[in-house]
Structures are given as C-alpha cells and as structure tokens.
C-alpha positions as a printed Julia matrix, in Angstrom:
216×3 Matrix{Float64}:
 166.54  134.64  178.86
 167.91  132.66  175.99
 165.73  131.43  173.12
 164.77  127.76  173.08
 167.04  125.69  170.89
 166.45  122.14  169.8
 169.67  120.28  170.06
 170.04  117.15  167.93
 171.69  114.8   170.33
 172.57  112.59  167.42
 175.21  115.0   166.27
 176.82  115.54  169.69
 180.24  114.1   169.73
 180.56  114.11  165.91
 183.45  115.79  164.26
 182.95  118.78  162.03
 183.34  116.69  158.87
 180.81  114.15  160.13
 178.33  116.92  160.93
 178.74  118.36  157.43
 178.12  114.94  155.88
 175.02  114.46  158.03
 173.69  117.86  157.01
 174.29  117.1   153.34
 172.47  113.76  153.72
 169.56  115.56  155.35
 169.42  118.04  152.45
 169.47  115.2   149.91
 166.67  113.43  151.76
 164.64  116.65  151.82
 165.2   117.2   148.07
 164.2   113.6   147.37
 161.01  114.0   149.41
 160.22  117.24  147.54
 160.78  115.51  144.19
 158.55  112.63  145.26
 155.88  115.11  146.37
 156.11  116.93  143.03
 155.79  113.65  141.12
 152.82  112.65  143.25
 151.2   116.03  142.58
 151.72  115.56  138.82
 150.19  112.08  138.99
 147.16  113.45  140.85
 146.76  116.22  138.28
 147.09  113.75  135.39
 144.52  111.49  137.04
 142.14  114.44  137.36
 142.65  115.28  133.69
 142.07  111.67  132.69
 138.9   111.59  134.8
 137.74  114.74  133.05
 138.53  113.23  129.68
 136.66  110.07  130.64
 133.66  112.15  131.68
 133.85  114.09  128.4
 134.23  110.83  126.48
 131.14  109.49  128.26
 129.19  112.57  127.22
 130.43  112.17  123.63
 129.41  108.51  123.7
 125.89  109.44  124.86
 125.67  112.06  122.13
 126.83  109.54  119.51
 124.31  106.99  120.78
 121.44  109.47  120.44
 122.62  110.45  116.96
 122.83  106.8   115.92
 119.31  106.2   117.21
 118.04  109.14  115.15
 119.84  107.86  112.06
 118.39  104.37  112.59
 114.88  105.82  112.88
 115.35  107.89  109.72
 116.69  104.82  107.91
 113.64  102.78  108.98
 111.3   105.53  107.82
 113.15  105.7   104.49
 112.78  101.93  104.1
 109.04  102.19  104.77
 108.66  104.96  102.2
 110.68  102.95   99.69
 108.5    99.87  100.24
 105.33  101.94   99.8
 106.68  103.51   96.62
 107.68  100.09   95.31
 104.19   98.71   96.03
 102.53  101.72   94.4
 104.76  101.42   91.34
 104.08   97.69   91.11
 100.33   98.33   91.24
 100.69  101.06   88.62
 102.72   98.74   86.38
 100.14   95.95   86.69
  97.27   98.36   86.05
  98.9    99.85   82.96
  99.73   96.35   81.72
  96.08   95.3    82.11
  94.92   98.47   80.37
  97.38   97.82   77.57
  96.18   94.24   77.21
  92.53   95.35   77.27
  93.25   97.98   74.65
  94.82   95.4    72.35
  92.05   92.94   73.15
  89.16   95.3    72.53
  90.74   97.67   69.99
  88.47   96.27   67.25
  85.29   96.45   69.35
  84.16   99.76   67.84
  84.57   98.3    64.37
  82.56   95.24   65.36
  79.73   97.39   66.69
  79.65   99.32   63.4
  79.48   96.05   61.45
  76.49   94.7    63.38
  73.9    96.61   61.28
  75.54   95.15   58.17
  75.05   91.64   59.56
  71.44   92.5    60.4
  70.82   93.66   56.82
  72.35   90.47   55.43
  70.09   88.34   57.61
  66.95   90.33   56.71
  67.79   90.24   53.01
  68.37   86.47   53.07
  65.19   85.83   55.05
  63.07   88.01   52.76
  63.84   86.05   49.56
  63.88   82.49   50.84
  60.47   81.79   49.28
  61.24   83.39   45.92
  61.74   81.55   42.6
  64.59   79.34   41.43
  66.55   82.19   39.81
  66.46   84.19   43.03
  67.53   81.13   45.02
  70.63   80.78   42.85
  71.58   84.36   43.61
  70.7    83.82   47.26
  73.16   80.96   47.59
  75.99   83.32   46.57
  74.86   85.95   49.06
  74.65   83.32   51.82
  78.18   82.16   51.0
  79.48   85.76   51.32
  77.59   86.16   54.59
  79.1    82.94   56.0
  82.61   84.06   55.03
  82.07   87.41   56.71
  80.7    85.86   59.92
  83.55   83.34   60.05
  86.13   86.12   59.8
  84.4    88.11   62.53
  84.09   85.07   64.77
  87.82   84.4    64.44
  88.37   87.95   65.66
  86.2    87.28   68.72
  82.64   88.18   67.68
  80.05   85.64   68.85
  76.23   85.61   68.51
  74.31   85.39   71.78
  72.0    82.39   72.14
  68.54   83.52   72.98
  65.7    81.51   71.42
  64.52   78.81   73.83
  66.83   80.01   76.61
  65.71   81.38   79.95
  65.69   85.16   80.03
  68.97   86.65   81.25
  69.01   90.43   81.75
  72.77   90.43   81.18
  72.31   88.98   77.7
  68.75   89.75   76.68
  66.52   92.8    76.49
  62.81   91.99   76.77
  60.69   94.01   74.34
  57.4    92.39   75.31
  55.86   89.53   77.25
  53.52   86.87   75.88
  51.38   84.28   77.64
  53.07   80.98   78.37
  52.13   78.21   75.91
  51.88   74.52   76.81
  55.44   73.71   75.7
  56.99   76.82   77.22
  58.26   77.82   80.65
  57.73   81.0    82.57
  60.57   83.38   81.72
  61.61   81.55   78.57
  62.63   83.46   75.43
  60.09   82.52   72.75
  60.93   85.02   69.97
  64.22   86.66   68.97
  63.52   90.03   67.38
  67.17   91.0    66.86
  70.29   88.94   67.35
  72.68   90.0    70.11
  76.45   89.74   70.02
  79.4    89.56   72.39
  83.01   90.4    71.59
  85.68   88.39   73.4
  83.29   87.66   76.24
  81.94   91.21   76.55
  78.36   91.92   75.51
  78.33   94.67   72.9
  74.66   94.33   72.03
  71.98   92.35   73.93
  69.39   90.28   72.08
  65.95   91.85   71.66
  63.43   89.16   72.65
  59.87   88.26   73.6
  59.53   86.42   76.91
  56.84   83.97   78.01
  55.17   85.12   81.2
  52.45   83.55   83.28
C-alpha cells in the first residue's frame, strides 16, 4: 500500500524551472497572506484597545460630570451664604447708623431733663411776685427776660412745652392727678388745670404734664 498523495495536475508537464517558479510564487502568496493576517490581528487589537479607552473615557466623563455637579451645588450654597451675610451686614449697618443718629439727636436729653426743675423754679418765682409793688416789678422784668432767653435757647435745641390746658386728655402727653366735675363750658375728658408743665425733646416726651381733668 502506498500513501495517498495529492498531485497538483497544474504542474504536470511543467519543466523543473517552471515548477520552481510556481513554488516560489506560492511561498510569496503564503507570506503575503500571513502578513495580511498579522496586520488584521494588529488592527483588531488596536480597535479593542481604543474601545477600552473609550469606555474608560466614558467613565472619566461621568466622574467629571458628578464632580462638576457637586462643585456647582457648593457654589450655589456659597452664593446663598454670601447673600445672607450681605443682608445681615446691611441690616447691622443701618441699625448702627440709626443708633448713631439717635445718639447725636438725643445726646442732650439728659441735660434737658436736669434743666426742667430750673424752668419750674423760674415759673414759680415769676408767678409768686406778679402782684408785688413797682420796685419788685422792675426786678421781675429782668428775671422774665433771662427766663425768655433761656427758654429760646432750649427750644432751638429741641425742647418744646406740651400743650395741656383746654386740650382733651391724652395719656401719652398728660398725667391726670385728679378729676373734677364738668362745668358748663367744659367737656368730659378736657384738661381744666395744669399743675406742672410737661416737655418733649425733639418729638419725644421727656416729662408729661400733670393735670386736672373734667369728668362727668
């Protein structure tokens, strides 16, 4: 028995040189096919690497997106805190400005309150000698002039007497010491006697008027 042999009928009848050339051509074709296969394998591998890189890039992109969202949220929170701090500072600035203005406005109020008994004494002294003789009246005119000068200076600084006599009783301005029956020319709740003058300083009551009020 002889082993099976595949005989290429295409080479039958060829000379030795022609068979050698055919064999060399076959080898070249085989080498070319192997080179093409190797190149194809490299392309497949490169494609796989690129796909992996694209997948990794996608993961990096997702991570960057999440980080950007966190940064945007932190930035928004920082803006909110900044706005709140700005509003609080603005309120503080306005409050301190008002306090500063009030301090300047009412800095002399304590002095005015201390001067009120002096004004009361002037008024009582003037009233007590109005019916005295001519010599006393001459001296009284000088005292009245000093009293007017003093009251004018105080009024320019903001001190004002509170109107009471004949006015309707106002608990914000008047302090009722007693009530008296209503006379024919009076109204219920009307101030009929001023026992002590009240004063306000730049619109703020520093001493209410002591009064008697008509009451039915």
